[in-house]
C-alpha positions in Angstrom: 117.0 51.8 88.9 119.5 50.1 91.1 123.0 51.3 92.1 124.4 47.8 92.0 127.2 46.9 89.7 129.7 44.1 89.3 132.5 46.7 89.3 132.3 49.1 92.2 133.3 52.7 91.4 136.4 54.0 93.2 136.0 56.6 95.9 137.0 60.0 94.6 139.6 62.2 96.3 140.0 66.0 96.4 142.1 65.7 93.3 138.9 64.8 91.5 136.8 67.7 92.8 135.4 70.3 90.4 136.9 73.6 91.3 134.1 75.6 89.6 130.6 75.4 91.0 127.9 74.0 88.8 127.5 70.8 86.9 124.6 71.4 84.4 125.2 75.0 83.4 127.7 75.7 80.7 128.8 78.9 82.4 128.9 77.5 85.9 126.8 78.3 88.9 126.7 81.1 91.5 124.3 82.7 94.1 122.4 84.7 91.5 121.9 81.8 89.0 120.7 79.4 91.8 118.3 82.0 93.1 116.9 82.8 89.7 116.4 79.1 88.8 114.7 78.3 92.1 112.3 81.2 91.4 111.6 79.9 87.9 110.9 76.5 89.3 108.4 77.9 91.7 106.7 80.3 89.3 104.3 77.6 87.9 103.8 73.9 87.4 104.2 73.6 83.6 107.2 75.5 82.3 110.1 73.6 80.6 113.4 72.8 82.3 115.7 75.8 81.7 118.8 73.8 82.2 120.6 71.4 79.8 119.3 67.9 79.9 122.5 66.3 81.3 122.4 63.0 83.1 123.6 63.0 86.7 123.9 59.3 87.1 127.3 57.7 87.1 128.9 55.2 84.7 127.6 52.3 86.6 124.1 53.8 86.6 124.1 54.8 90.2 124.0 58.0 92.2 126.3 57.7 95.1 128.2 60.0 97.4 131.9 60.2 96.6 131.8 57.8 93.7 131.4 60.3 90.8 130.3 63.7 89.7 128.4 65.7 90.8 128.6 64.0 94.2 132.3 64.1 94.7 132.5 66.6 97.5 132.4 64.5 100.7 134.2 65.7 103.8 135.5 62.4 105.2 138.4 63.7 107.2 140.3 66.8 108.3 142.4 66.8 105.1 139.1 67.1 103.0 138.0 70.0 105.3 141.3 71.8 104.9 141.2 71.4 101.1 137.6 72.9 101.1 138.8 75.8 103.3 141.4 76.7 100.6 138.6 77.0 98.0 136.0 79.3 99.4 134.3 79.6 96.0 133.1 76.0 96.4 131.4 76.3 99.8 130.1 79.8 99.2 128.1 78.5 96.2 126.8 75.2 97.6 124.5 73.6 100.1 126.1 71.9 103.1 124.4 68.6 104.0 125.0 67.2 107.5 124.3 63.5 107.9 123.9 62.3 111.5 123.4 58.7 110.3 124.0 56.7 107.2 120.2 56.6 106.3 116.9 57.9 107.6 115.3 54.5 108.0 113.8 51.6 105.9 110.9 52.1 103.5 108.0 49.8 102.9 110.1 47.5 100.6 113.0 47.2 103.0 115.4 49.6 101.4 117.5 51.9 103.6 116.8 55.4 102.5 119.8 57.8 102.2 117.8 61.0 101.9 120.8 63.2 101.5 121.1 62.0 98.0 117.6 63.4 97.2 118.6 66.8 98.7 121.6 66.9 96.4 119.6 65.7 93.4 116.8 68.3 93.9 119.2 71.2 94.3 121.3 70.2 91.3 118.3 69.3 89.0 116.3 72.4 89.9 119.0 75.1 90.2 122.4 73.5 89.4 123.3 74.0 93.0 126.2 71.9 94.2 126.1 70.0 97.5 128.9 69.2 100.0 128.3 66.2 102.3 129.5 66.0 106.0 128.8 62.4 107.0 129.3 62.8 110.7 128.2 59.2 111.3 131.4 58.0 109.5 133.8 60.9 109.9 132.9 62.0 113.4 131.9 65.6 114.2 134.8 67.7 112.9 135.7 70.8 114.9 132.5 72.9 115.1 134.5 76.0 115.6 135.8 75.5 112.0 132.9 73.7 110.4 130.0 75.9 111.4 131.5 79.2 110.2 132.4 77.5 106.9 129.1 75.9 106.2 127.1 78.9 107.2 129.0 80.9 104.6 127.3 78.9 101.8 123.8 79.0 100.4 122.1 76.8 103.0 122.8 74.1 105.6 120.6 71.0 105.6 120.7 68.8 108.7 119.3 65.5 107.6 117.3 62.8 109.4 118.6 59.5 110.7 117.4 56.1 112.0 118.5 56.4 115.7 116.4 58.1 118.4 117.4 61.3 120.1 115.6 59.9 123.1 118.2 57.2 123.5 121.9 58.1 123.3 122.8 54.4 123.0 121.2 54.2 119.5 124.1 56.3 118.2 126.8 53.9 119.6 127.6 52.4 116.1 128.4 55.9 114.7 131.6 57.9 115.1 129.5 60.8 116.5 127.7 60.6 119.8 124.3 62.2 120.6 126.0 64.7 122.8 128.4 65.7 120.1 125.5 66.3 117.7 123.8 68.4 120.4 126.9 70.6 120.8 127.1 71.0 117.0 123.4 71.9 116.8 123.7 74.4 119.6 126.5 76.1 117.7 124.6 76.1 114.5 121.5 77.6 116.1 123.7 80.4 117.4 125.3 81.1 114.0 122.4 82.8 112.2 123.5 86.3 111.3 123.1 88.9 108.6 125.9 87.2 106.6 125.0 83.6 107.3 123.1 80.9 105.4 119.7 79.6 106.6 119.5 76.1 108.1 116.9 73.5 107.4 116.6 70.7 110.0 114.8 67.6 108.8 113.3 64.8 110.9 116.0 63.8 113.4 117.5 67.3 112.7 114.1 68.8 113.7 114.3 66.9 116.9 117.9 67.9 117.6 117.0 71.5 117.1 114.1 71.2 119.6 116.4 69.7 122.2 119.0 72.4 121.6 116.4 75.1 122.1 115.9 73.8 125.7 119.6 73.3 126.2 120.4 76.9 125.1 117.6 78.4 127.3 118.8 76.4 130.3 122.4 77.6 129.6 121.2 81.2 129.6 119.3 80.7 132.9 122.3 79.0 134.5 124.9 81.6 133.4 122.8 84.6 134.3 121.8 83.1 137.7 125.4 82.4 138.6 126.9 85.7 137.5 127.7 88.1 140.4 128.1 91.3 138.4 128.5 92.7 135.0 131.3 95.1 134.2 130.0 98.6 133.2 126.6 97.7 134.6 127.1 100.4 137.3 123.7 100.4 138.9 123.3 96.6 138.4 120.1 97.3 136.4 120.9 95.0 133.5 121.9 92.0 135.5 118.9 92.5 137.9 116.5 92.5 134.9 118.0 89.4 133.4 118.0 87.5 136.7 114.4 88.3 137.2 113.4 87.1 133.8 115.6 83.9 134.1 114.0 83.2 137.5 110.6 83.4 135.9 111.7 81.1 133.0 113.2 78.6 135.6 109.9 78.6 137.5 107.8 77.8 134.5 110.2 75.3 133.1 110.4 73.4 136.4 106.6 73.0 136.5 105.6 72.6 132.9 104.4 69.1 132.1 104.2 67.4 128.7 101.1 65.2 128.2 99.6 63.4 125.3 95.9 64.0 124.4 95.0 60.8 126.2 96.5 62.2 129.4 99.7 60.1 129.3 102.5 62.0 131.1 105.6 62.2 128.9 107.7 64.7 131.0 107.2 66.2 134.4 109.3 69.4 133.7 112.1 70.7 131.6 114.7 68.6 133.4 113.0 65.4 132.1 115.0 63.9 129.1 111.9 63.7 127.1 110.7 67.2 127.6 111.6 68.4 124.1 111.1 65.1 122.2 108.9 62.2 123.1 107.3 59.1 121.5 104.6 59.7 119.0 101.2 58.1 119.5 101.7 56.2 116.3 104.5 55.8 113.8 104.0 58.0 110.7 105.3 56.6 107.4 104.1 57.7 104.0 102.2 60.7 102.6 100.5 63.0 105.0 98.6 66.2 104.4 99.9 69.3 106.2 97.3 71.2 108.3 97.5 74.6 109.7 98.6 74.5 113.4 95.7 75.3 115.7 96.5 77.1 119.0 95.9 75.1 122.2 92.7 75.5 124.2 93.7 76.7 127.6 90.5 75.2 129.1 91.6 71.7 127.9 95.3 71.7 128.4 97.2 72.8 131.6 99.6 75.2 129.8 100.2 78.7 131.1 98.2 81.2 129.0 101.3 83.4 128.6 102.9 80.7 126.5 99.9 80.4 124.2 99.5 84.1 123.8 103.2 84.6 123.1 103.0 81.9 120.3 99.8 83.5 118.8 101.7 86.8 118.7 104.7 85.1 116.9 102.3 83.4 114.4 100.7 86.8 113.6 104.0 88.7 113.4 106.0 86.4 111.2 105.6 84.6 107.9 106.9 81.1 108.1 106.9 80.0 104.4 105.5 76.5 105.2 102.3 77.9 106.7 101.8 80.2 103.8 102.7 77.5 101.3 99.6 75.6 102.6 97.6 78.6 101.3 99.5 78.9 98.0 99.2 75.2 97.1 95.7 74.7 98.8 96.8 71.2 99.8 100.3 70.0 100.7 101.1 66.2 100.9 104.5 65.4 102.3 106.4 62.3 103.1 106.6 61.4 106.8 109.1 58.9 108.2 109.3 58.8 112.0 108.2 57.4 115.4 109.3 60.2 117.7 108.0 63.8 117.8 108.9 67.2 119.0 106.6 68.1 121.9 104.2 71.0 121.3 104.6 72.2 124.9 108.4 72.5 124.6 108.2 74.7 121.5 105.6 76.9 123.1 107.9 77.3 126.1 111.0 77.9 124.0 109.2 80.6 122.0 108.0 82.4 125.1 111.4 82.2 126.8 113.3 83.4 123.8 110.9 86.4 123.5 111.3 87.3 127.2 115.1 87.2 126.9 115.2 89.2 123.7 112.9 91.9 125.1 114.9 92.1 128.3 118.2 92.4 126.5 117.1 95.3 124.1 117.7 98.2 126.5 120.9 96.6 128.0 122.5 95.3 124.8 125.4 97.8 124.8 126.4 96.5 128.2 126.0 92.8 127.3 127.9 93.3 124.0 131.2 93.4 125.9 130.4 90.9 128.5 130.5 87.1 129.0 126.8 87.1 128.2 127.2 88.5 124.7 126.3 85.1 123.2 122.7 85.7 124.4 122.3 88.2 121.6 122.8 85.3 119.1 119.7 83.4 120.4 116.6 83.2 118.3 113.9 85.7 118.9 111.0 83.4 118.5 110.1 79.8 117.4 106.7 79.4 115.6 104.9 76.0 115.1 103.8 76.2 111.5 101.8 73.1 110.8 100.6 69.7 112.0 100.0 66.3 110.2 97.0 64.1 110.6 96.0 60.5 109.9 92.7 61.0 108.2 90.9 63.4 110.6 93.0 62.9 113.7 96.1 65.1 114.4 99.1 62.8 115.0 102.0 65.2 115.0 101.1 68.6 116.4 104.5 70.2 115.8 105.4 69.1 112.3 107.5 72.1 111.4 108.8 75.3 113.0 110.2 78.6 111.8 113.1 79.9 113.9 113.1 83.7 113.8 116.2 85.8 114.6 115.7 89.6 115.0 118.7 91.9 114.6 118.9 94.2 117.6 120.0 97.2 115.5 118.3 96.9 112.1 115.3 95.0 113.4 115.6 92.7 110.3 114.2 89.2 110.6 116.1 86.1 109.5 114.8 82.6 109.5 115.8 79.0 109.7 113.3 76.1 109.5 112.8 72.7 110.9 110.4 70.0 109.7 109.5 66.5 111.0 108.6 65.4 107.5 110.9 64.8 104.5 110.2 67.4 101.7 113.1 65.8 99.7 111.5 62.4 99.5 108.9 61.6 96.9 105.8 59.5 97.5 107.6 56.2 97.0 110.0 57.0 99.9 113.0 55.8 97.9 116.3 57.6 97.5 117.7 58.5 94.1 120.2 55.6 94.2 117.2 53.1 94.2 114.8 54.7 91.7 114.7 56.3 88.3 115.8 60.0 88.7 112.7 62.2 88.6 112.4 64.6 85.7 112.1 68.4 86.1 108.4 68.1 85.2 107.8 65.4 87.9 109.5 67.6 90.5 107.4 70.6 89.5 104.3 68.6 90.4 105.6 67.2 93.7 104.6 69.1 96.8 107.7 68.1 98.8 110.1 69.2 96.0 108.3 72.5 95.7 108.3 73.1 99.4 112.0 72.3 99.6 112.7 74.7 96.8 110.6 77.4 98.4 112.5 77.1 101.7 115.8 77.5 99.9 114.5 80.4 97.8 113.1 82.3 100.8 116.0 81.7 103.0 118.5 82.9 100.4 116.8 86.3 100.4 117.8 86.9 104.0 
């Protein structure tokens, strides 16, 4: 199905927005109904669609953002954002989708793929969950101090992929948002996970942005702690002394940790290298790939400090990352890949180790830090676990294909999670977006590994 038409539909304004969440359900949609319907979808592979069979394509046969229902909610400018802020029922019962770029790349038949359409379609078709689009590539990055608290008050945040490379800031020159602006936004989003916030799912380029932000945040922590002369109410200086010691250790490891490919090719000399977090993949991955369990690095083969490997093995044993357990549930998971860069395994092992050190050091001094300039450290993740890898036949190509970002509450000890994945769970095997293909049925989605994994991530994240 094509979205072409001799008469182009008009772009909708806020006057055309639905003010009650839901499009398929006669009674509207809310947190409980979305959660129940996601659970129903995941319960088996054969049950009938519990929602009314209502077409979501528009009068011209297309499925386009801002051209018709249910895709009318597009935040193109400050006025749209202000309207949304006046209607909290809308963003509290919806998914926020962040678009860094207008498409995620070109598929095998030359179509540009706007994967955000698939996210919106899956959420609506499976659970009648509305989506709100923030197209940063065309609107610019609106004030993160306003946007992040708003979008994290909803059901979930999805940071989509994009065609540019996070290794080259110039590839973002044609967009209204720069790579640095995306970094600052991602930093803010990573620090926003709280007992009252929505989980985030970072896809492809979003996965890479998150990896770079992990290193940025750890560096910021080291810099701020190292430059601080004293902490008020830290009368014996014990808290600051402990933090400085840990940050010095993190600095020492970061400044010597190299990133190498399996063939010995050096990608980054240390954490100051621009490609420490994300580097070029050995080969471009486009199409279906099977997800494999991540296998811990052999210390005899790779020159990585054993402490980093042990810390990750502890994280993997301690937490459930949904994607890794989904491999067990489904026996085999085949997911669409669409990328040529990859998150470096060494960088995530380092980030996990550094986060755990910082968290454990803060525990006994948190009452002092809570009223200090370093209070933001308590918003950092507790751990980052590599969940799976992808392979081309028998050879692992992308070691770090997905991560689970764990946050541990200092008082309740409750764990909350966000997720990142290099693959695209929202794309079907044909790698086409919904505007270029016949919309998949509920039954088709129930049998698609990517759609099931996407639904499972939403379902699990909503429980936290």
